[in-house]
C-alpha positions in Angstrom: 145.9 53.9 148.9 143.2 52.3 151.1 142.9 52.9 154.8 144.4 49.6 155.9 147.5 50.1 153.7 148.0 53.7 155.0 147.7 52.7 158.7 150.5 50.2 158.4 152.9 53.1 157.8 151.2 55.6 160.1 153.0 56.8 163.2 151.7 55.0 166.3 151.1 58.4 168.0 148.4 59.2 165.4 146.9 55.7 165.9 146.7 56.3 169.6 145.0 59.6 169.0 142.5 57.9 166.7 141.9 55.1 169.2 141.2 57.6 172.0 138.8 59.5 169.7 136.8 56.4 168.8 137.1 54.8 172.3 138.8 51.6 171.0 139.4 48.9 173.6 142.6 47.2 172.6 146.3 46.8 173.6 147.8 50.2 172.9 151.3 48.7 172.6 150.3 46.5 169.7 150.1 48.3 166.4 148.4 45.3 164.8 145.6 45.4 167.4 145.3 49.2 167.1 144.9 48.9 163.3 142.4 46.0 163.6 140.3 47.9 166.2 140.4 51.2 164.2 139.4 49.5 161.0 136.4 47.9 162.7 135.3 51.3 164.1 135.9 53.3 160.9 133.8 50.8 158.9 131.0 50.5 161.4 127.9 52.2 160.0 126.5 53.3 163.4 129.9 54.8 164.4 130.2 56.6 161.1 126.6 57.9 161.6 127.4 59.1 165.1 130.5 60.9 163.8 128.4 62.8 161.2 125.9 63.7 163.9 128.6 65.3 166.0 129.9 67.6 163.2 129.2 71.3 163.5 128.1 73.3 160.5 131.7 74.5 160.0 133.1 70.9 160.4 130.5 69.6 157.9 131.6 72.3 155.5 135.3 71.3 155.9 134.3 67.6 155.6 132.6 68.2 152.3 135.4 70.4 150.9 137.8 67.5 151.8 135.9 64.5 150.5 134.2 66.0 147.4 137.7 66.9 146.3 138.8 63.7 144.5 142.5 64.2 145.0 144.0 61.5 147.2 147.0 63.7 148.1 146.9 67.3 149.3 149.4 69.8 150.7 149.1 71.5 154.0 148.3 74.7 152.2 145.4 73.0 150.4 144.0 71.8 153.7 144.5 75.2 155.4 142.7 76.8 152.5 139.7 74.5 152.8 139.6 75.0 156.6 139.8 78.8 156.0 136.8 78.7 153.6 134.8 76.7 156.2 135.8 79.2 158.9 135.0 82.2 156.7 132.8 83.8 159.3 135.5 83.7 162.0 137.9 86.5 161.3 139.8 86.3 164.6 142.3 83.4 165.2 141.1 81.8 161.9 144.6 80.4 161.2 144.8 78.8 164.6 141.3 77.3 164.2 142.1 76.0 160.8 145.1 74.1 162.2 142.7 72.6 164.8 140.4 71.4 162.0 143.3 69.6 160.4 144.5 68.1 163.7 140.9 66.9 164.3 140.7 65.4 160.8 143.8 63.3 161.6 142.3 62.1 164.9 139.2 61.0 162.9 141.3 59.1 160.4 140.3 61.3 157.5 143.9 62.4 156.5 147.3 61.0 157.2 150.8 62.3 156.6 152.1 61.0 153.2 155.3 59.0 154.1 156.6 58.7 150.5 156.3 62.5 149.8 157.9 65.7 151.0 157.0 67.0 154.4 153.6 68.8 154.4 151.9 66.4 152.1 148.8 64.5 153.3 146.8 61.6 151.8 143.1 60.8 152.0 142.2 57.0 152.1 140.4 56.1 148.9 138.0 53.6 150.4 136.5 55.8 153.2 135.3 58.6 150.8 132.0 56.9 149.6 130.9 55.5 153.0 131.5 58.8 154.8 129.7 60.9 152.1 126.8 58.4 152.1 126.5 58.8 155.9 126.5 62.6 155.6 123.8 62.3 152.9 121.7 60.0 155.1 122.0 62.5 158.0 120.9 65.3 155.7 118.0 63.3 154.3 116.8 62.5 157.9 116.8 66.3 158.7 115.3 67.5 155.4 111.6 67.8 154.7 110.9 65.0 152.2 109.4 66.1 148.9 107.3 63.3 147.5 105.3 65.2 144.8 106.2 64.7 141.2 105.8 67.8 139.1 103.3 67.6 136.2 106.0 69.0 134.0 109.7 69.7 134.3 112.5 71.2 132.2 115.6 69.3 131.4 117.8 71.3 129.1 120.4 68.5 128.5 123.0 69.7 126.0 120.9 72.6 124.6 123.5 75.1 125.6 126.1 73.4 123.3 123.5 73.4 120.5 123.0 77.1 121.0 126.7 77.8 120.9 126.6 76.4 117.4 123.6 78.5 116.6 125.5 81.6 117.7 128.5 80.7 115.6 126.2 80.2 112.6 124.6 83.5 113.2 128.0 85.2 113.0 128.9 83.1 110.0 126.3 85.0 108.0 127.8 88.4 108.6 129.6 90.3 111.4 127.4 91.9 114.0 127.9 95.6 114.9 128.7 96.5 118.5 127.6 99.5 120.6 130.0 101.9 122.2 129.8 99.8 125.3 130.9 96.7 123.4 127.7 94.8 123.3 125.6 93.6 120.4 122.7 96.0 119.5 119.4 94.8 121.1 117.8 94.1 117.7 120.6 91.7 116.8 120.3 90.0 120.2 116.5 89.6 119.7 117.1 88.1 116.2 119.6 85.7 117.6 117.6 84.7 120.6 114.7 83.6 118.4 117.0 80.8 117.1 118.1 79.6 120.5 116.4 76.7 122.3 116.2 78.5 125.6 114.7 82.0 125.2 116.1 85.1 127.0 115.5 88.8 126.7 118.1 91.5 126.3 119.1 93.0 129.6 117.2 95.9 131.0 119.3 98.7 132.6 121.1 97.1 135.6 122.6 98.8 138.7 125.4 96.3 138.7 126.5 93.3 136.6 130.1 92.1 137.2 132.1 89.2 138.5 130.5 86.3 136.5 132.3 86.8 133.2 133.6 89.5 130.9 130.3 90.2 129.1 128.0 89.6 132.1 127.2 93.3 132.1 126.0 93.2 128.5 124.0 90.1 128.1 121.5 87.9 130.0 123.0 85.1 132.2 122.9 82.1 129.8 123.9 84.0 126.7 126.7 85.7 128.6 128.2 82.3 129.3 127.8 81.3 125.7 129.4 84.5 124.4 132.3 84.3 127.0 133.0 80.6 126.1 133.2 81.4 122.4 135.4 84.4 123.2 137.7 82.3 125.4 138.0 79.6 122.7 138.8 82.4 120.2 135.9 81.2 118.0 134.8 84.9 117.8 136.7 88.0 117.2 136.0 91.5 118.6 137.3 94.5 116.8 136.2 98.1 117.3 132.6 98.3 116.2 131.9 94.6 115.5 132.1 91.0 116.4 132.7 88.3 113.8 133.4 84.6 113.4 137.1 83.7 113.5 138.9 81.1 111.5 138.9 78.8 114.5 135.2 79.3 114.9 134.6 78.3 111.3 136.7 75.1 111.9 134.6 74.4 115.0 131.4 74.7 113.0 132.7 72.1 110.5 133.0 69.5 113.4 130.2 67.4 114.7 128.9 67.4 118.3 131.0 65.7 120.9 130.6 65.1 124.6 134.0 66.6 125.1 132.7 70.0 124.1 129.8 69.7 126.5 132.2 68.8 129.3 134.5 71.7 128.4 131.6 74.2 128.7 130.9 72.9 132.3 134.6 73.1 133.2 134.7 76.7 131.8 131.6 77.7 133.8 133.1 76.4 137.0 136.5 78.1 136.3 134.7 81.4 135.4 132.4 81.5 138.4 134.6 80.1 141.2 136.3 83.4 141.9 133.0 84.9 142.9 131.8 81.6 144.4 134.7 79.8 146.1 132.5 76.9 147.2 131.2 76.2 143.6 133.3 73.0 143.0 131.8 71.6 146.2 128.3 72.7 145.5 128.2 71.5 141.9 128.9 67.9 143.1 126.8 68.1 146.3 123.5 69.4 144.8 123.1 66.5 142.4 123.9 64.1 145.3 121.1 65.7 147.3 118.7 65.4 144.4 119.8 62.0 143.2 116.9 59.9 144.4 114.0 62.2 143.7 113.1 65.8 143.9 114.3 68.3 146.4 112.7 71.7 147.0 114.4 75.0 146.5 113.5 76.0 150.0 115.3 72.9 151.4 118.4 73.6 149.4 118.4 77.2 150.6 118.0 76.1 154.2 120.9 73.6 153.9 123.4 75.4 151.6 122.9 79.1 152.1 125.0 79.2 155.3 128.0 78.1 153.2 127.5 80.8 150.5 128.9 84.2 151.0 127.6 87.4 149.3 129.5 88.7 146.3 129.3 92.4 146.5 125.6 93.3 145.7 124.7 89.6 145.1 123.3 88.3 148.3 123.8 84.6 149.3 120.1 83.7 148.3 120.6 85.2 144.8 124.0 83.5 144.4 122.5 80.1 145.2 119.3 80.5 143.1 120.5 82.5 140.2 124.2 81.8 139.8 124.2 78.2 140.8 120.9 76.4 140.5 119.7 78.3 137.4 123.0 77.8 135.6 123.2 74.1 136.6 119.8 73.8 134.9 121.1 75.5 131.8 124.1 73.2 131.8 121.9 70.1 132.1 123.3 69.1 135.5 119.9 69.3 137.2 116.3 69.5 136.0 113.7 71.8 137.4 109.9 71.6 137.9 107.2 73.4 139.8 104.4 72.1 141.9 100.9 73.5 142.6 102.1 75.3 145.7 104.5 77.3 143.4 107.6 75.7 144.9 110.5 75.1 142.6 111.9 71.6 142.8 115.1 70.0 141.4 116.3 66.6 140.4 119.7 65.2 139.3 120.3 64.2 135.7 122.4 61.5 134.1 125.2 64.0 133.3 125.4 65.0 137.0 125.3 61.4 138.3 127.9 60.0 135.9 130.4 62.6 134.7 130.6 64.6 137.9 131.5 61.5 139.8 134.8 61.4 137.8 135.4 65.2 137.4 137.2 67.3 140.0 136.3 71.0 139.8 138.7 71.7 142.7 141.7 71.5 140.5 140.4 73.9 137.8 142.3 77.1 137.5 140.2 80.3 137.9 139.6 82.1 134.6 139.8 85.8 134.4 138.8 87.0 130.9 140.2 90.3 129.6 
């Protein structure tokens, strides 16, 4: 439902709270005047901009978690969870502060109790999402250091990862590959396979730690680890003691042609696999292409803006999580492209996939995958 429709059924006490928040001058006893005045305020570009200016970092975080989630109805538990993520740094009285965030969101007209649902359900007006997100983005662009240089060359991997999934299945179609005692492919087989892949990687060197980003993350480099885990999850490959081979389902997949559905499934799988380690991933996957939609944005600017909202994952510090687990993998998935300028700065730009499909897709509803 749109804002005007929702406010018709909204309790007048919430309308009074909203009117006080926005400083509306109208007859408080007339619901019609309250609604008319509030609609004017909530659609006024300068008032929306002022509202964005007043948000703290934690409130901005909650705002983005709320409005980048495309659901129009959420439970109280959903909202408390979002507020809890935004308040991650506050250990004391976090539950009390989270409820204050929700109360403030109601005063701002971001959420309303859903009258036609059970108690504890809230609805988000459909027509305020884009104007509010656009206002937040304009605020960020005004604060960000503009990056005007075009890179002489850039890398756009497109759907190369899907093509390399097929290459991996074809590699196993020739014959099963022996596995080490640790369960990984021997390095010479990895090197043979990697020669056929469009994006080159090297077998892992000894690592102090590798866990949390997939079942085989400790055995293979980042991109191929995702390829292997996806095939394993789809049951296209079979692991038995001492070897990995192509399954019957994998053979059937090889017989099919490329489809966008498979490409989208890989992106969904990545989000589901990584979101346990990176709770903000569904938000960041949508936000980063928005920030890089109209040109190139530098890695340093993304670090400045986003790193405060990223927590460490064991030995993986926030900087590494953003650069290696998010930006690097989004390049591999064709969601952003990457270039480098003379100063050595890495810069990123959105792609067609990120600007079209991600507008429809809602990673917040994906169930976390734990491979075993």
